[in-house]
N, C-alpha and C positions, 0 to 999 in steps of 0.2 A: 723478284728477288733471286739473286744468283746463289745456288747451293754451293756450300763448301765441300768439295769432294776430295779434299786432301786426306791421304791415308792417316789414320790414327791407330794407336796401339790399343787393342781391346783391353778392358779392365777385367781382370780375373775375378771369379766368383767362388768363394770358398764356403764351407759349411756355416761359418758364423754369419756370412752375408745372407745366405738362404734363410737362416733362422730369423734374422732381422726383417727380411722381406715378409716372411710369414707373419711375424708379430704385427708389422705395420698394416698388412692387408687385413688381418683379423680386427684390429682396432678400427680401421676405416669402415669395415662392414658393420661393426657395432654402431658406429656413429650414424651410418646410413639408416640402420634399423630404427634407431632412436629418433631420428629427425623426420622420417617419413611415416606419417600415420597410416597411409595407405600406399604401400610400395607398388601395388598393382590396383587398377580400378576394380572395385568390388562388383562382382556380377550379381545381378538380381534375377530371380526366377521370372520367366515370361508371363504375360497376361494374355489370356485367350479370349478373343471375341466369340460371341455366341455361335456364329456360323462355323467356326473351326471346332467348337465343342460338338456341334451337331454332326459334323463330318466324322469326328473321332468316335462318336457314339452310334453312328449309323441311323440317326433319326432326323426328321424334318422339323420345321419351325412349329407346326401344329402339335407334334408330339412333345416338343420341348415346353411349349406353353402349357400343355396339359400337366406335365410333370412339375412345372413351376407352381401351378395352382394347387397341386396336392401338398406342396410344402415339405416334401421328404428329401429334397436335394438343395444344395446351396443356391441362393438366388442371384449371386453375383452382384455387380453394381451397374447402374445406368445413370447417366447425367439427368435424364428427364424421362417421363413416361413415353413409351413408344420408341425410345432410342435404343441403340445397340447395347446389349449387356456384355460385361466383361468379367471373366472369372480368373482367379488365381490358379497357379499350377496345381496346388493341392485340391482346390475345388473342382478343377477339370478332371483330376484323377478320380474324385468321388463320383462324378457323373459317368465316367467310363466304367468304373467298377459296378455301378448300379444298372447300367443299360446294356452292357456287353457281356455275353456269356463266355466267361473265361474259366478254364479248368483250374482247380485249386490244388496246390501241392499238399498231399495228405500228410498227417503227422508221421514222422519217422522217415519220410522220403527226403533224401539229401538234395541240396542245391547242386548246381552244375558249374564247373570251372571251364571257361572258354578262353583259350590263349589265341591272341591275334599276332601272327608272326610272319616274317619274311626277312631274309638277310640283306635285302636291298632297301635303301631309303627312298622316300618319295613315292611310295605306293599306297598311301592313305591308311597306314596301320592305325595311327592315332585317331584320325577322323572316323574310321570304321569302328574303333573301340568306343568312342564317345557317342556316335549315333546309335549304336547297338544298345549301349547302356541307357541312354536317355529314352530311346524308343521302347525298351522293355518296361521301363517304369511308367511311361505315359500311355502306351497302347495296351499293355498287358497287366498293368498294376503290380509289377514284380518289385521286390526289394533287391537292389543290386549294389555290389561293391566293385569298384574299379581300382586296379593296382597299377601304378606307374613304375615299371622296371627299367625305363630308359633314363640313364643319368642326365640326359639333356632336358628331361622334364617337360616335354611338350604336353602330355596329358594333364599334368599338374597346372601348367599355364592355362589350359583351356578352362580351368575352374577359377581363373582370376587370381591365382596364387603364384608368387614369384618363387620358383623352386630353389634359386640360388641365394636369395636374401631372407626368405621367411621360413624355410624348412631346415630343421636340425636333423642330424643322422638318426636320432632316437625316434623320429616320426616316420621313418621309412621302414623297409624290411630289414635293415642292417642288424638291429638287435637279434633278430631270428638267425641271420646268417652267422653272426659271431658267437652265437650260443648264449647271449645274455638273457633271452626269454625262450620259453618252450613253444609258444604259439603266438599268433597275431591278433588275439581277441581284443587287446587294448589299442590296436593301431588305427582302425578306421576312424576318420573324422567326417563330421557332417559337412555338407556343401550347400550351395545356393539352390540345388535341384533336389526337390523332395524325393525321399526313398532312394537316393543315390549317394552312397558314401565313397570315400577316397582314402587310399593309402598312397601318399605322395612320393615323389622322387626328389633327389638332389644329386649334385655331382659327387657326393660322398659314396654313392652306389658303386663308383669305380673301385672302391676298396674291396668290394665283394670278390673281385677277380684275384685278390691276394688271400683273402680270408679262407675261402673254400679250399683251394689247393693246399694251403698251409695245414688245414685240418687233415687233409688226405695224407700229407707227408709226416704227420705226427705219429703215424703208425697204428691208428685204430683200425683194425682189420674189418670191423663191422660198420664203419662209417660209410654211409651211402650219400655222397655229396649231391646226387641228382634228386634226392627225395626230401631235402630240407624244407623247401617251400611247400610242397604238398602236405607234409606232416604239420607244418605251422598253420595251414589253412583248414585242416580237417574240422576243428571245433567250430569254424564259422559257417559250415555248410548246413547247419540247422537253422541259422538266423537268416541267411541270404538265399534267395532263389537262384541268383547268378553271381559268380565272381568272374569278372572279365580282366584279363591281364594284357596290358600293352607292353610290348618288348622292344628292345633296341635292335637296330638293323645289323646285328653282329652275332656271331656264334660265340657267346660268352658263357661263363658259368651260370649267370643269372638267366640267360635265355634257355640254357639247357634245363634249368630248374623249372622254368615256366612251361616248357614243352612237356616235361614229365609230370608236372602238377596237373595238367589239363585233362579233362574228360573228353574234350573235343577241341579242334583247332580250325581256325579260319585263316586262310592265306590270301591276302589281297595281292593282286598282280595287275600291272599296267600292260596293255597289249602293245608292247614294242619289243624289238629283238633282244635288246640288252636285258630287259626285265625277264623275258622268257629264259634267256641263258642263265640269269641269276637264280631263277626258280629251279632250274635243273640242278644247279649246285646245291640249293637248299634241300631238295629231296635226296640227293646223294649223301650229304652230310647227315641229314636227319635219319636216313635209313641205317647209316653206319652207327649212329648213336643207339638206335633201337637194337640193332644186331649185337653191338657191344654189350648192352645190358643183358640181352638174352644169354650170352655166354659168360657173364660175370658170375662168379661163384657166390658173391654176396647178395645178388639180386633174388628176392623172394619169389618173384613171378615176372613173366613177360608183360610188357606194357601193351595195353589194348585201348583204343579210343572208341568212343561212341560213334564219331564220324569225323572226317577231315574234309572240309569244304574249301573250294577255291572261288574267290570272289573277283570277277573282272571289273576293274575300276578305272576311272579317268579315261574313258573311251573317247578318243577324238574322232572327228568325221574325216578320216583319212583312209585310203585304200589299204595302206600298209597295216593299219590297225586291224582291219577286217581280216587280213591274211594271218596275222599273229593270233587273233582270236580263234581262228579256225585251228591253228596249231594247238592251242591250249585245249580246246574242246576235244579234238581228236586224241590228244595225249592223255588227258585226265578224265575224260568221259563223264560218268555219273557223279564224279566228285565236284564238277563245276556247277555252281549254284545257278538256278534258273532266274537270275536277276542280274542286271548289268547297271553299273553306276556310270553315267556319262560324265564327260569333262565339260563343265559349264563355267562361264564367268562368275555366276553366283556362288558355286561351290568353291572356286578358287578364292574369291573375295572373303567368304565367311571363314575359311581356313586361315587366311592371312590375318584376320582379325580375331583369331582364336575363339570362334563361335561356330555353331552349326545351324542348319535350317530349323531345327527344333527350338533353338533359342529365339527365333524370330517368327512367331505365328502370325503377326500382324504386318508381314512384309508389304511394303508400299509399291514395289516394282511390279514387273510383269507376272501375272498369275501363271502363265504357261511356263515361264522360267523357273518359278518356285516349284510348280508341280513336277517339272521334269527331273528335278533332283530329289524332291521329297518323296515322291511315290516309290521309286526303287528302294529307298531306305525303309519305308514303311513295309514293303514287301519282304525285305531282308529280315526285319524284326519278326514278322509273322511266321516266316519260314522257320527261323531258329526256334521260336517259342513253340511252334507246333511239333517240332522234332522232340523238344524237351518234354512236352506233355505226353507224347507217345512213350518216351522212355520212363516217365513217372508211372504211367499206367502199367508198364511191364514190371515195375519194381514194387514188391509187396510193401504195403503200408504197415508201420509198426505203431500200435496204439498203446 
């Protein structure tokens, strides 16, 4: 078919036309919501075979059979005597809690807020957030809240929820940002994953970039725009062991809030020259923010973090990657985590399908391929929780 490339006069668009477009798009979205019972495929929590439960608990088959005979733990299901047993996620967590010595957060000790951030996209921020959240619930029996602050809603999508068709602004952090609510206690929603709640995102979060500066310009001399999120999360720190915040790859007002809300920060970085340069910019802007807060007359105190860790991710088998990895280690020294996440086809495929290796404990492919990506994330989870347990030990318990 031959295209008609003859010049035509563009049709002007005025305010009335924009309003009409907005109304039509809103009506169409409502029709889509009404007609689609399941806008996204609903995710189901995974089923764990007995060998994976044994691995999580650090026990062998003999020990498991002994515990099964005692009848104090879930029996799971098996198709016939002598066949493999299968356990739900909730049952698996019960086994872990019973068999693994896990330090308990004492009454009065607050949960910890971890922000995952970097100003560059494609560095596995969302995957890192999800894996950390799932791993802390599965391996350490923690109660976790994950907050999606990226208007693109990738974390929300990971939960099988369409952020653009299913989430209203009231379900996000926006009511806190615009001052409609004082805190976020009513915001967390249950998900398919036990002990892991979500405050979702939608494109409406872009409005936060206008709401916060508008409040600054209203003239309230005591308004601290960078503390809005932290203040809204404080009441939740008694309920959750961890609050994990996934941020957008931009220096936005929401990202600034996420950084200042954090007790600690994890910065994923890919070992290539562009990512390294981007991370240099991240530290420059971040230090400017902290320095600006220190000199701000309205700031009550200087910001201090429990720790800031750098996680090297998506490491390809290339000489240039090894070179950049050396740059990262020499530059950031003990801030670099002693765990590296390789770039594997399995990791890329699971991310493309909005799932993680924790979603697929009965993986049918290569055991080595699965272990190569699962073990580093297991190690990451254990490192982070061990740090938190140490911090809890140093924090006096209030009874």
